[in-house]
ROLUMKE-461939 format. One line per 5 residues: number of its first residue (from 0); their letters; for each residue x, y, z of N, C-alpha, C, CB. Coordinates in Angstrom, 2 decimals. Atoms other than C-alpha are relative to their C-alpha. Glycine has a CB too. Layout:
# residues N
NUM	a	X:Y:Z:X:Y:Z:X:Y:Z:X:Y:Z  ...
//
This chain:
# residues 109
0	mnpnp	-1.11:0.93:-0.09:-2.35:1.94:13.83:1.28:0.80:0.06:0.00:-0.98:-1.20  -1.31:-0.63:-0.14:1.04:3.13:15.03:1.05:-1.06:-0.24:0.18:0.66:1.41  -0.97:1.06:0.30:3.67:1.04:13.30:1.23:0.10:0.88:0.42:0.07:-1.47  -1.28:0.04:-0.71:6.74:-0.05:15.18:1.06:0.63:-0.88:0.39:-1.46:0.40  -1.05:-0.57:0.84:9.95:1.66:14.06:0.51:-0.96:-1.07:1.15:0.43:0.86
5	dgtdv	-0.48:0.95:1.00:10.88:-1.55:12.25:-1.09:-0.40:-1.00:0.54:-1.25:0.68  1.08:0.23:0.96:7.51:-1.63:10.45:-0.73:-1.32:0.15:0.54:0.07:-1.35  0.63:1.31:-0.12:6.33:-4.96:11.83:-1.52:0.09:0.01:0.47:-0.70:1.25  1.46:-0.14:0.00:2.77:-3.68:12.43:-0.52:0.15:-1.42:-0.43:1.20:0.85  0.43:-0.20:1.39:2.50:-2.52:8.82:0.19:-1.29:-0.78:0.80:1.15:-0.66
10	qrlig	-0.20:1.27:0.71:3.98:-5.79:7.56:-1.07:-1.01:0.39:1.40:-0.58:0.32  1.08:0.89:-0.43:1.44:-7.70:9.64:-1.32:0.39:-0.67:-0.15:0.03:1.54  1.20:-0.50:0.66:-1.32:-5.50:8.22:-0.03:-0.44:-1.46:-0.07:1.54:0.11  -0.09:0.42:1.40:-0.15:-6.18:4.67:-0.21:-1.51:-0.09:1.38:0.40:-0.61  0.16:1.45:-0.02:0.07:-9.87:5.51:-1.45:-0.43:0.17:0.84:-0.60:1.10
15	ralvp	1.42:0.32:-0.20:-3.56:-9.87:6.68:-0.78:0.15:-1.29:-0.61:0.90:1.08  0.71:-0.22:1.27:-4.61:-8.60:3.25:0.44:-0.98:-1.08:0.22:1.42:-0.48  -0.53:0.86:1.05:-2.50:-11.04:1.29:-0.12:-1.49:0.30:1.44:0.33:-0.24  0.28:1.41:-0.27:-3.79:-14.28:2.79:-0.87:-0.56:-1.12:-0.69:-0.19:1.39  0.87:0.58:1.02:-5.61:-16.74:0.53:-1.47:0.41:0.21:0.12:-1.54:0.02
20	yserp	1.40:-0.39:-0.02:-9.22:-15.97:-0.32:-0.78:-0.75:1.08:-0.64:-0.24:-1.36  0.71:0.81:-0.99:-10.41:-18.79:1.94:0.26:0.48:1.44:0.41:-1.46:-0.13  -0.33:-0.49:-1.35:-8.79:-17.01:4.93:-0.34:1.47:0.20:1.48:-0.21:0.27  0.33:-1.41:-0.10:-10.16:-13.54:4.27:-0.94:0.25:1.18:-0.63:0.51:-1.32  0.93:-0.31:-1.09:-11.99:-11.75:7.08:-1.43:0.17:-0.54:0.44:1.29:0.72
25	daagv	1.37:-0.27:0.43:-15.75:-11.19:7.03:-0.09:1.42:-0.57:-1.01:-0.18:1.19  0.17:-1.28:0.68:-17.17:-8.11:5.28:0.40:1.18:0.89:-1.45:0.17:-0.45  -0.36:-1.10:-0.91:-16.79:-5.86:8.34:1.51:0.02:0.23:-0.74:-0.15:1.35  -1.45:0.09:-0.17:-13.22:-7.09:8.82:0.75:0.53:-1.21:0.40:-1.43:0.26  -0.62:-0.51:1.23:-12.38:-6.31:5.19:-0.10:1.52:-0.02:-0.66:-0.61:-1.27
30	arlvd	0.18:-1.45:-0.04:-13.81:-2.79:5.61:1.00:0.64:0.97:-1.44:0.37:0.41  -1.00:-0.51:-0.97:-11.62:-2.26:8.71:1.40:-0.09:-0.59:-0.07:-0.79:1.33  -1.31:0.21:0.61:-8.64:-3.65:6.84:0.30:1.08:-1.04:0.08:-1.40:-0.64  -0.17:-1.06:1.00:-9.14:-1.19:3.97:0.30:1.32:0.70:-1.25:0.13:-0.90  -0.23:-1.25:-0.74:-9.38:1.70:6.45:1.40:0.04:0.60:-1.06:0.17:1.11
35	elita	-1.34:0.07:-0.61:-6.21:0.56:8.23:1.09:0.13:-1.06:0.17:-1.31:0.78  -0.99:-0.10:1.07:-4.32:0.15:4.96:0.12:1.43:-0.51:-0.37:-0.93:-1.16  -0.04:-1.39:0.46:-5.29:3.64:3.82:0.68:0.88:1.02:-1.43:0.52:-0.29  -0.65:-0.78:-1.06:-4.29:5.13:7.17:1.50:-0.25:0.01:-0.60:-0.35:1.37  -1.42:0.34:-0.03:-0.97:3.29:7.09:0.73:0.47:-1.25:0.17:-1.51:0.14
40	gealh	-0.64:-0.40:1.24:-0.31:4.33:3.51:0.08:1.49:-0.24:-0.72:-0.62:-1.12  0.05:-1.43:0.31:-1.16:8.02:3.56:1.28:0.74:0.40:-1.19:0.62:0.70  -1.22:-0.69:-0.43:1.86:9.20:5.59:1.18:-0.39:-0.88:0.32:-0.31:1.49  -1.09:0.45:0.86:4.22:7.08:3.54:-0.16:0.56:-1.41:0.05:-1.54:-0.05  0.25:-0.61:1.31:2.60:8.33:0.34:0.53:1.43:-0.02:-1.52:-0.03:-0.32
45	aevaa	-0.48:-1.39:-0.08:3.34:11.90:1.45:1.52:0.06:0.00:-0.55:0.69:1.25  -1.47:0.03:-0.03:6.98:11.01:2.20:0.58:-0.29:-1.37:0.49:-1.04:1.01  -0.52:0.38:1.32:7.53:9.36:-1.17:-0.30:1.12:-1.01:-0.63:-1.35:-0.47  0.36:-1.09:0.91:5.70:12.19:-2.98:0.93:1.20:0.17:-1.45:0.43:0.22  -0.90:-1.12:-0.25:8.11:14.67:-1.36:1.35:-0.15:-0.71:0.24:0.16:1.49
50	vtadr	-1.23:0.23:0.76:11.02:13.07:-3.26:-0.24:0.54:-1.41:0.41:-1.54:-0.02  0.20:-0.57:1.34:11.50:14.99:-6.49:-0.05:-1.11:-1.05:1.13:1.00:-0.33  0.25:1.02:1.02:10.38:13.10:-9.57:1.28:-0.46:-0.69:-0.96:0.53:-1.03  -1.23:0.39:0.69:13.86:13.13:-11.11:0.89:-0.90:0.86:0.78:1.23:-0.41  -0.78:0.87:-0.88:15.26:11.28:-8.06:-0.76:-1.27:0.38:0.39:0.75:1.27
55	rtera	0.86:1.10:-0.40:12.37:8.87:-7.57:0.21:-1.21:-0.91:-1.46:0.43:-0.03  -0.06:1.20:0.83:12.57:5.26:-8.76:-1.29:-0.12:-0.81:0.22:-1.27:0.87  1.19:0.25:0.80:10.16:4.13:-11.44:-1.07:-0.71:0.83:0.34:-0.84:-1.25  0.92:0.73:-0.86:8.61:1.76:-8.90:-0.73:0.96:0.94:0.74:-1.07:0.81  0.62:-0.95:-0.92:8.00:4.62:-6.45:-0.98:0.90:-0.73:1.07:0.85:0.70
60	gsala	0.89:-0.84:0.78:6.51:6.83:-9.14:-1.29:-0.72:-0.37:0.70:0.48:-1.24  1.18:0.80:0.35:4.16:4.07:-10.26:-0.87:-0.23:1.23:0.43:-1.34:-0.61  0.76:0.24:-1.22:3.16:3.30:-6.68:-0.77:1.24:0.43:0.93:-0.45:1.13  0.70:-1.24:-0.34:2.30:6.96:-6.08:-1.27:0.16:-0.84:0.92:1.21:-0.21  1.15:-0.14:0.89:0.02:7.04:-9.12:-1.07:-1.04:0.30:0.44:-0.11:-1.47
65	ewayf	0.95:1.06:-0.30:-1.58:3.70:-8.30:-0.71:0.25:1.32:0.70:-1.36:0.03  0.60:-0.26:-1.31:-2.14:4.66:-4.66:-1.10:1.06:-0.13:1.08:0.46:1.02  0.98:-1.08:0.15:-3.89:7.90:-5.60:-1.25:-0.50:-0.73:0.62:1.19:-0.77  1.14:0.51:0.76:-6.07:6.13:-8.15:-0.87:-0.93:0.84:0.49:-0.73:-1.25  0.79:1.01:-0.70:-7.12:3.18:-5.99:-0.64:0.52:1.28:0.86:-1.19:0.31
70	vdagp	0.62:-0.59:-1.18:-7.74:5.23:-2.85:-1.21:0.83:-0.42:1.02:0.87:0.79  1.11:-0.83:0.48:-9.90:7.68:-4.82:-1.12:-0.84:-0.61:0.51:1.01:-1.02  1.00:0.79:0.73:-11.68:5.05:-6.94:-0.77:-0.95:0.90:0.66:-0.78:-1.12  0.65:1.01:-0.83:-12.44:2.59:-4.17:-0.08:-1.33:-0.74:-1.41:0.45:0.42  0.11:1.31:0.64:-13.38:-0.99:-5.00:-0.66:0.11:-1.37:-0.79:-0.96:0.89
75	tgrgd	0.64:0.06:1.31:-14.22:-1.75:-8.61:-0.93:-1.20:0.03:1.04:-0.09:-1.17  0.99:1.07:-0.10:-17.40:-3.76:-8.59:-0.74:0.10:1.32:0.66:-1.38:-0.14  0.83:0.02:-1.20:-19.78:-4.69:-5.83:0.23:-1.28:0.78:-1.49:0.15:-0.36  0.00:1.20:-0.82:-19.83:-7.08:-2.96:1.33:-0.27:0.69:-0.37:-1.16:-0.82  -1.15:0.39:-0.82:-17.37:-8.81:-0.69:1.26:-0.25:-0.82:-0.32:-1.22:0.79
80	hanwn	-1.18:0.33:0.80:-15.09:-10.02:-3.46:0.69:1.27:-0.52:-0.40:-0.90:-1.18  -0.57:-1.27:0.47:-14.61:-6.50:-4.87:0.74:0.71:1.14:-1.10:0.92:-0.58  -0.65:-0.64:-1.14:-13.81:-5.13:-1.42:1.28:-0.73:0.40:-0.96:0.05:1.20  -1.18:0.80:-0.33:-11.39:-7.98:-0.76:1.12:0.26:-1.01:-0.36:-1.50:0.03  -1.01:-0.31:1.02:-9.59:-7.37:-4.07:0.57:1.40:0.20:-0.60:-0.13:-1.41
85	hartl	-0.46:-1.37:-0.26:-9.41:-3.66:-3.21:1.01:0.01:1.15:-1.21:0.93:0.33  -0.92:0.07:-1.14:-7.78:-4.43:0.15:1.34:-0.60:-0.44:-0.62:-0.85:1.16  -1.23:0.65:0.46:-5.25:-6.73:-1.53:0.81:0.92:-0.90:-0.33:-1.30:-0.74  -0.69:-0.95:0.88:-4.43:-4.12:-4.16:0.67:1.09:0.82:-0.99:0.63:-1.00  -0.60:-1.03:-0.86:-3.87:-1.44:-1.50:1.21:-0.55:0.74:-1.03:0.53:1.00
90	arirr	-1.12:0.60:-0.72:-1.61:-3.83:0.42:1.23:-0.13:-0.90:-0.39:-1.39:0.55  -1.13:0.14:0.93:0.54:-4.52:-2.64:0.62:1.36:-0.33:-0.45:-0.68:-1.30  -0.52:-1.33:0.30:0.82:-0.83:-3.47:0.73:0.56:1.22:-1.13:0.96:-0.43  -0.64:-0.48:-1.23:1.65:0.00:0.17:1.38:-0.63:0.15:-0.86:-0.32:1.24  -1.29:0.70:-0.04:4.42:-2.59:0.01:0.98:0.63:-0.98:-0.19:-1.51:-0.32
95	slaap	-0.86:-0.67:0.97:5.79:-0.91:-3.13:0.43:1.38:0.47:-0.71:0.11:-1.34  -0.36:-1.32:-0.53:5.68:2.50:-1.46:1.12:-0.11:1.04:-1.23:0.67:0.63  -1.01:0.17:-1.04:7.88:1.10:1.31:1.38:-0.32:-0.56:-0.42:-1.11:0.94  -1.31:0.26:0.62:10.64:0.16:-1.15:0.77:1.32:-0.08:-0.17:-0.64:-1.43  -0.77:-1.25:0.08:13.50:2.68:-1.34:-0.47:0.86:-1.18:1.51:-0.30:-0.13
100	pvers	0.57:-0.82:1.07:12.04:5.62:-3.32:1.03:0.70:-0.87:-0.89:1.02:0.60  -1.04:-0.73:0.72:15.38:7.01:-4.52:0.99:-0.98:-0.60:0.73:1.00:0.93  -1.03:0.82:0.65:17.76:5.44:-7.01:1.30:0.12:0.79:0.22:0.43:-1.49  -1.28:-0.01:-0.70:20.96:4.47:-5.28:1.12:-0.14:-1.01:0.08:-1.14:1.05  -1.14:0.05:0.90:24.23:5.07:-7.01:0.83:-1.23:0.31:0.85:1.28:0.11
105	sgvl	-0.87:1.17:-0.19:26.41:2.05:-7.55:1.41:0.44:0.35:0.01:-0.87:-1.27  -1.34:-0.50:-0.27:29.43:4.28:-7.09:0.93:-0.18:-1.16:0.56:-0.67:1.19  -0.81:0.22:1.19:30.70:3.28:-10.52:-0.26:1.13:-0.97:-0.31:-1.37:-0.64  0.16:-1.10:0.97:31.34:6.08:-12.97:0.19:-0.47:-1.40:0.97:1.10:0.29
//
């Protein structure tokens, strides 16, 4: 997946994972979705990880740790429901990784 510069492909991908349970894809579709989410998240993970920890937001730091854990651990449990929950978790973390990773100064001293 090559996201558009404005990120619409990634947003669509995240949206596919965050639909109601009744609208989830079949098992093969969920497996593809997980693969696509991981692919879409790895480059962004590297970018956010390159920001020094003292400049990183708490949200970005948490997302980095969660991403590493959930990508390495895979689904917790067995079956379609576990895989679907895994895809949804990756989508939420990917969305957090996309938030500005650096605290912005308010300009007030």
